[in-house]
N, C-alpha and C positions, 0 to 999 in steps of 0.2 A: 505492501500500500503506500501512498506516496503522500509526505505531510504538505501540505496549503493551506489556505484560507477562503473561506466566503466572503462573495464578493456581492454577491445579487441570488436571492431565494425568492419566488414568486408562484402563488399556486395555480395550478393548471385546473388539474380537475379531481374531482370525487371520485371513485369506482369500489363494487365490491369484488373481492379475492374470490375463489372457488371454495374456501372454507366456511364463507358467509362473513368474513371480516371487513370491515370501510376500512378502505385505503385511500391513500393520498399522493398525489403526484405533484412534483413542484419543478419548475424552470430550474436549475442553481447553474452558477458559474462561479469559476474559481481565479484566485491570484495569477496561478500559472497561467492563463489567458483560456482553460477548457472549460466547459460546458455540455450542456444536458439534461437529464432529467433523473430523477429521483424520486423512491416513495419512501411513507410512512407511513406506521399505522396509528401515527399523529395529526390532529391539524394543525399543532405546530410542533414541528421536528423538533427533536435537541439539540440541534444545531442552528444559528444565526448569522445574519451576514457581520462579519467580521469574527467569526472563531474560529478557530485553529482545527482542521479535521483532518482525518486519512481518509484518501477515495483511489478506489478502484473501479476499472470501468467494466462493468462485466455488458458487452452485448453491444444492442442496440434496439431502438426503437421499431416499431412495423415504419415509420417515416426515415428511418434512420438515422437519426438524433442518437446521443450517447447516451450510454444508461450506466448509473454510478450506484458505487454501494460507498455510504460515506458512514465516517464513526469520530465519535468524537475523541475516545480514549486511543492511546499507543499501540496499537497492535504489538509492539516491539517493547513494550514496557518492561521494567525489569522491575519484581518484588519480593519486599524481606524474606530471606531463609531463616529457618528456625536455626537458631547459632552465629548469626550474622553473615555479614554476604549477600548475594542478590543471583537471581539469573533472570537470565533474558526468553523469555516464552516465543517456541517459533509456531505461529500458524500449522493448526493438525489437517492431516489431508483426508476431509471424510470421514469423521467417526461421529456421526451422527446420534450413536447410542452412547458412547462416551460423552459426547456433549450435554445430552439429554440427564445424565447423569451427574454430573459438573453443573450440570444450573438447578439440577434438582438438590442438592445438596449446599453450595454455596446461597441457595435462598433458605435453607434451615438455619447454616450458621449465622449468616446476618441475623436473621430473626431471633437467634439463640442472644447472640452479641448485646442487641439493642437497635442494631445499627438501622437505618432505613434501607430498604430494599427497591434500588433507582438502579435500572438499565446499566449504568456507570459501573455503582459496585455492584451488580449481580454479576455484571463480565470478568470484572478484575478478578473478583475471589475466586470465578468458576476456570478461569486460568490458570491459576495460581494452582486450586483440587487438580487438574490436568497434569501439569508440570508434575506433582508431587506424584502421582498415580505413574507417569512415564519414567521418573526416576527411579520409583519401587521396580518394574514390571524392569527394566534394565539392568537391577541391581541382582535379580531370579533367575535371569536368560541366561 
């Protein structure tokens, strides 16, 4: 994913996903001169003009406009490790069951710690849990 900032964000249209979820499409422009469309499950996406974001192009619209995945958290963020130090998490390759497990566990951990469960805190905790799981698997293989 590429770090940049949002320079323009305009609502385009609302639609319903195949799962019946309301979705919102926005036209987006970035400081690096690129732009296209992005979808959100919220009418107010988690990023706004001026925010630093990480983007990744994921195909094009039927009209040929670039489609982007955008997130506010750094996908290569370092997380504290028990006993000091830090690690860098690299993106998994299609482990949907592992991601579901991590999201559920992350939610439980955040609730148990009395923290707010936001998309950013949920993602950060889930990534940390996946990393710990992968370290254990690598040590026992």
